[in-house]
N, C-alpha and C positions, 0 to 999 in steps of 0.2 A: 286740213278743213275739208270736210265732206261737203261736195257740190252734185247737183243734180244735172244729168246731160242729155239733153234733147237731140233727135235726130228725125228724118223723115219730112222736113220741109222743102219746098222747091216751086217751081213755076208751074203752072198749070191752066188750062183753058176752062172757061165757065162750063160747069155740068161734070167737070171729072172730078175723081177722088184722091184723098192722100190719107196716108196713115202715118201719124207721129208717135213717137215712143220716148220714153224718159226713164232713165235708170241713175242710180246713185254711183259715184266715182268710189265711194267706199261703204263701209258698214254703218248703217243707221238702224234704229231699233223702235220698235213699239210704234209704227208709224198708224194713225187713225184715220187720216183723210189724206186723199191725193185729189190734185185740181190742175186742170188747164185755164190759164188767162191769155190774153192776148192784148196788143196794144198796137193801134193803126197811128199812122203818121198825124201828129196834131190833136190826138185824143188821149184821155187816159185810160190806163190799164184796165181792163173790162174782165170779170169773171165769166168764163164760158161754160165750164163744166166740173163738178165735183163728184167724187166717190168716196163711200165710207164701205164697211164691210155689210152694211144693210141696205144703202140706199144710193141712188143718183140722181142729179139734178143738173138741169141745164137752163142757159138763158134763152128767152123765148125765140130770139133770132135764129137758133141752130136747133132747135126741137124739130124732131124728124128727119134731120140730116146727119147730126154728129152723134156718134156713140163713144162715150168714155168706159174703159174697161180697165181692171186692174190685177196685178198679182202681188197681193200684200205678203206672201212669203219671200218674193224676190224685190219688193218694193218697187215694182216696175209699174208704170202708168202708160195707157195707149189713148189715143183719140183718132178714131176713124171718121173722116170728114167726105162725106158724099155731096154730091150735087152744089159743088163749091160754087160761090157767087163772087163779083169782084168786090163786094163789100166784106167778104171774109179776110180779104188781103190785110196782114198785119205780121208782126211778131208774136209767136207764139210761146208762152213760157208755162213750165210746170212747176207746182209747188207741193210739197207734201209736209205735213204736219205730225208731229208725235211728241213722246215725252222729252226728247232732247231739243226740242224747239221748232222751228219753220226752216225749210231748205227751200231754194231756188234755183233753176238751172239758168243758163246765160240766153237763152231764147232760141227760135229758130224760125226763119223767115218763111212765111207762105205769101205767094203772089198769085192771084188769081187774074188771068188777062186775057183776052183773045189778040 
């Protein structure tokens, strides 16, 4: 079964940057939407950003700081995170949706702390 593989998480100080990447473990087809979610301890999973071939959207709390980008030919999606804050600390998950259904990754931990 194809899964998505995230990378790029880590421990950074407030104000620093990280770039997350997400790529499938095998072949998937006709992906129309790619997205990043996050889940902080004790909180529900939250949609952070989405990208289609036409548009991008962000949750208000990350607008101006995070940028989602993607390569639909390679089914790879990125999340550039700048000016990180402690409240950005969470496990970040990618999700891709296409004709074959929805795919999730296992998550990558992002910790922002001084």
